[in-house]
C-alpha positions in Angstrom: -72.6 -4.2 20.0 -74.2 -2.6 17.1 -78.0 -2.8 16.8 -78.0 -4.4 13.4 -75.9 -7.2 14.8 -78.2 -7.9 17.6 -80.9 -8.5 15.1 -78.8 -11.3 13.5 -79.3 -14.8 14.4 -76.8 -17.6 15.4 -74.7 -19.0 12.8 -73.0 -22.3 12.1 -69.5 -22.8 10.9 -71.1 -24.0 7.7 -72.4 -20.6 7.2 -68.9 -18.8 7.2 -67.2 -17.6 4.2 -63.3 -17.4 3.8 -62.3 -13.9 4.7 -65.0 -13.6 7.3 -63.8 -11.8 10.5 -64.5 -13.3 14.0 -64.6 -11.0 17.0 -64.6 -13.1 20.2 -66.2 -12.2 23.3 -63.6 -11.7 26.1 -63.1 -13.8 29.2 -63.8 -11.8 32.3 -61.6 -14.0 34.4 -58.5 -13.4 32.2 -56.6 -10.2 33.4 -55.6 -8.9 30.0 -59.0 -9.8 28.3 -60.9 -8.0 31.0 -58.8 -4.9 30.9 -58.9 -4.8 27.1 -62.8 -5.0 27.3 -62.6 -2.3 30.0 -60.6 0.1 27.9 -62.5 -0.3 24.7 -65.9 -0.2 26.3 -66.8 -3.5 24.5 -67.4 -7.0 25.4 -64.6 -8.4 22.7 -61.1 -9.1 23.2 -59.8 -11.1 20.4 -60.0 -11.1 16.6 -59.5 -14.0 14.0 -60.0 -14.6 10.3 -61.8 -17.6 8.7 -59.7 -19.0 5.9 -61.1 -22.3 4.7 -64.4 -24.1 4.5 -62.7 -27.6 4.1 -62.3 -28.7 7.7 -63.6 -25.3 8.7 -60.2 -23.6 9.4 -59.6 -20.4 11.6 -56.3 -18.4 11.4 -55.4 -16.2 14.2 -52.5 -14.7 16.2 -52.3 -16.0 19.7 -49.7 -16.1 22.7 -47.4 -18.4 21.0 -47.6 -17.0 17.3 -50.0 -17.0 14.3 -51.4 -20.5 13.9 -54.5 -22.0 12.1 -56.8 -24.6 13.8 -59.9 -26.4 12.8 -63.3 -25.4 14.3 -66.5 -27.0 15.2 -69.7 -25.6 16.5 -70.1 -25.9 20.4 -73.0 -24.3 22.3 -70.8 -24.3 25.4 -68.0 -22.0 23.8 -67.8 -18.3 23.9 -69.6 -16.3 21.3 -68.0 -14.6 18.4 -69.4 -11.8 16.2 -69.0 -12.6 12.5 -68.3 -9.5 10.3 -68.3 -9.9 6.6 -66.6 -7.5 4.0 -69.2 -5.8 1.6 -67.3 -7.0 -1.4 -67.5 -10.8 -0.4 -68.9 -13.1 -3.1 -70.1 -16.5 -2.8 -66.6 -17.7 -2.1 -66.0 -14.8 0.5 -63.0 -12.6 0.0 -60.6 -15.0 -1.8 -57.4 -12.8 -2.1 -57.1 -12.6 1.7 -57.0 -16.3 2.1 -53.4 -16.9 0.8 -52.0 -14.0 2.5 -53.6 -15.2 5.9 -52.1 -18.5 5.2 -48.6 -17.4 4.3 -48.4 -15.6 7.7 -49.3 -18.8 9.4 -46.6 -20.6 7.5 -43.8 -18.1 8.4 -43.9 -19.1 12.1 -43.9 -15.5 13.3 -42.8 -14.6 16.7 -45.5 -13.1 19.0 -44.6 -12.9 22.7 -45.4 -9.4 23.4 -48.9 -9.3 21.8 -51.1 -8.6 24.6 -48.7 -6.0 26.0 -48.5 -3.7 23.0 -52.5 -3.9 22.5 -53.2 -3.1 26.0 -50.5 -0.4 26.0 -51.9 1.2 22.8 -55.5 1.3 24.1 -54.6 2.7 27.6 -52.9 5.7 26.2 -55.9 6.9 24.4 -58.5 6.4 27.1 -59.3 9.1 29.7 -57.9 7.0 32.5 -54.6 8.3 31.4 -55.2 11.7 33.1 -54.5 9.7 36.4 -50.8 9.8 36.9 -50.4 6.3 38.4 -52.2 4.7 35.3 -50.1 6.9 33.0 -47.0 5.5 34.7 -48.2 2.0 34.2 -48.8 2.8 30.3 -45.4 3.8 30.0 -44.0 0.7 31.7 -46.1 -1.3 29.3 -44.7 0.5 26.3 -41.1 0.0 27.7 -41.8 -3.6 28.3 -43.0 -4.0 24.6 -39.6 -2.4 23.5 -37.6 -4.7 25.5 -39.6 -7.7 24.2 -39.0 -6.8 20.8 -35.4 -6.3 21.4 -35.1 -9.8 22.8 -36.8 -11.3 19.7 -34.4 -9.3 17.5 -31.4 -10.8 19.4 -33.0 -14.2 19.5 -33.9 -14.5 15.8 -30.8 -12.8 14.3 -32.9 -12.3 11.0 -34.8 -9.0 10.9 -38.0 -8.6 8.9 -40.5 -11.1 10.4 -43.7 -9.5 10.9 -45.0 -9.5 14.4 -48.6 -8.7 15.2 -51.4 -8.7 17.7 -54.7 -10.7 17.0 -56.7 -7.8 15.6 -53.7 -6.4 13.6 -53.1 -9.8 11.8 -56.8 -9.5 10.6 -56.4 -6.0 9.5 -52.9 -6.8 7.9 -54.2 -9.5 5.6 -56.9 -7.2 4.2 -54.4 -4.4 4.0 -51.9 -6.6 2.1 -54.8 -7.7 -0.3 -55.8 -4.1 -0.9 -52.4 -3.5 -2.7 -53.9 -5.4 -5.6 -57.6 -4.3 -5.1 -57.9 -0.9 -3.1 -61.7 -1.9 -2.3 -60.6 -4.5 0.0 -58.9 -2.3 2.6 -60.9 -2.3 5.8 -62.0 1.3 6.5 -62.3 2.4 10.3 -64.2 5.2 11.9 -63.8 6.4 15.4 -61.4 3.6 16.0 -60.3 3.0 19.6 -56.6 4.0 19.1 -57.0 7.6 18.1 -56.7 10.8 20.0 -59.3 13.0 18.1 -61.2 13.3 21.5 -58.4 12.7 23.7 -58.7 14.8 27.0 -55.0 15.6 27.2 -54.1 15.9 23.4 -57.2 15.8 21.2 -59.3 18.7 22.5 -56.1 20.7 23.0 -54.4 20.4 19.8 -55.3 21.4 16.1 -53.5 18.3 14.9 -55.3 16.0 12.5 -53.5 13.0 14.0 -55.2 10.0 15.0 -52.6 7.2 15.9 -49.6 6.4 18.0 -47.3 7.0 15.1 -49.0 10.2 14.2 -48.4 11.5 17.8 -44.7 10.9 17.6 -44.5 12.3 13.9 -46.2 15.5 15.1 -43.7 15.8 17.9 -40.7 14.9 15.6 -42.0 17.8 13.2 -41.2 20.4 15.7 -38.3 18.8 17.4 -36.5 16.9 14.6 -32.8 17.6 15.3 -33.5 16.8 19.0 -35.1 13.6 18.1 -32.5 12.6 15.5 -29.8 13.2 18.2 -31.7 11.2 20.8 -32.1 8.5 18.4 -28.5 8.0 18.0 -27.6 8.4 21.7 -30.4 5.9 22.8 -28.5 3.0 21.1 -25.9 3.1 23.7 -28.0 3.5 26.7 -28.3 0.4 29.0 -31.8 -1.1 29.0 -34.1 -0.1 31.8 -34.9 -2.7 34.5 -38.7 -3.4 34.2 -41.1 -5.0 36.5 -42.9 -8.2 35.4 -46.1 -8.2 33.4 -47.7 -9.7 36.3 -46.8 -7.0 38.6 -47.9 -4.2 36.1 -51.4 -6.0 35.5 -51.9 -6.4 39.3 -51.4 -2.5 39.6 -53.7 -1.8 36.7 -56.5 -3.9 38.1 -56.3 -2.0 41.4 -56.3 1.5 39.8 -59.1 0.7 37.3 -61.3 -0.4 40.3 -61.0 2.9 41.9 -63.7 5.6 41.3 -62.5 8.5 39.1 -64.3 11.5 37.9 -65.0 12.1 34.1 -64.3 15.7 34.5 -61.0 16.6 32.6 -58.9 19.3 34.2 -56.7 21.8 32.6 -53.2 20.5 31.5 -50.9 20.6 34.8 -47.3 20.6 34.5 -47.5 16.9 35.8 -49.7 16.0 32.9 -47.4 17.6 30.5 -44.5 15.7 31.9 -46.8 12.4 31.6 -47.3 13.2 27.9 -43.6 13.6 27.4 -43.0 10.3 29.0 -45.5 8.6 26.8 -44.0 10.1 23.7 -40.5 8.8 24.7 -42.1 5.3 25.2 -43.8 5.5 21.9 -40.3 6.4 20.4 -38.8 3.3 22.1 -41.4 1.1 20.6 -41.1 2.7 17.1 -37.4 2.4 17.2 -37.5 -1.3 18.3 -40.0 -2.1 15.7 -37.8 -0.5 12.8 -34.8 -2.3 14.1 -37.0 -5.6 14.0 -37.6 -5.0 10.2 -34.3 -3.5 9.2 -31.6 -4.6 11.8 -29.2 -2.7 13.8 -28.3 -0.2 10.9 -31.7 1.3 10.7 -31.6 5.2 10.3 -33.8 7.9 11.9 -35.6 8.5 8.6 -36.1 4.6 8.0 -37.4 4.2 11.3 -40.2 6.8 10.8 -40.9 5.4 7.4 -41.4 1.9 8.7 -43.6 3.0 11.6 -45.9 5.0 9.0 -46.6 1.7 7.3 -47.7 -0.2 10.4 -51.2 0.8 10.2 -52.4 -2.6 11.5 -50.6 -2.0 14.8 -53.5 0.4 16.0 -56.3 -1.9 15.4 -58.3 -3.6 18.3 -60.8 -6.3 18.4 -63.4 -3.9 19.2 -62.5 -2.0 16.0 -63.1 -5.3 14.1 -66.5 -5.8 15.6 -67.9 -2.2 15.6 -65.8 0.2 13.7 -65.6 -1.1 10.1 -67.7 0.8 7.8 -67.2 -1.5 4.7 -68.1 -4.6 6.3 -71.3 -5.9 7.6 -72.3 -7.8 10.8 -74.0 -11.1 9.8 -74.4 -13.0 13.1 -73.2 -14.8 16.2 -71.2 -17.9 16.2 -70.3 -20.3 19.0 -67.3 -22.6 18.1 -64.3 -24.4 19.6 -60.7 -24.9 18.2 -59.5 -28.6 18.1 -56.8 -30.7 16.8 -53.1 -29.7 15.9 -52.0 -26.7 14.1 -53.3 -27.0 10.6 -50.1 -25.6 8.9 -48.8 -28.7 7.3 -51.9 -29.1 5.2 -51.0 -26.0 3.1 -47.4 -27.0 2.3 
């Protein structure tokens, strides 16, 4: 954690302001939580946003959707880092609050949250040079695409926004910044970027920094091929995938093994791995675009929609450590309690 945050003291829920960002420490006993911490090199695995001082309400994206709950101080609960936007006044960041509440009230789907977050992080860490982990990353992204397609078929109404925990926080600020650009959260050296990626960043002159940029770069030099593949892909039967439990079990075993930090020159096998990852990224982007636009989405629409999904690439560690226009103000130990707070806003 940043040194300036270590110097901050413990806070109470009474000290929070609407719009404050909370980055919760991870649970080492939870598979996904521990892997997120491992691959971000941090002690956090979940992000949330404080939205209301009355009843002390927290809004967050969890395993069953985006919800809001009451909070209270509890010294036995896990710690959370509190980060406050530099433009916060005595009432916090008020424009963010109605946006956060609106997402809560939309009853948004969220079944693939931990998959997409972990898959994104894994791609950009040096362990992806290990073929077995690379294969698992591709499996993760294929599972994400399959989950999205399932949501589309179930909902029948495209356009609902689906986000992981940290993406939800970032998206609320991003939406608020459309009226006040100063509110956009600025990230530096974020987790999901390949500026220094051993397979791509150090070998490429590209200025790309995200998953979408990686695919967009590929499209730039293979446009017709990508367009044709996009059309053909719609008629291809979905791949049979292993369960999340099986993939996680493999990941835990692979991560536990010792590996050298020395990065070898690109081999044919690693180039093939990059191509597999690019293909998996394409599937996720295609499914995401269909999620927003329906079955009639075009290739150009797919690329445009994907480029607008900046929030997809934000991790809990980014919220805690990589925001340049927000300040760490302390630590908090709280527990959620009671039923969902949704009805109180209608």
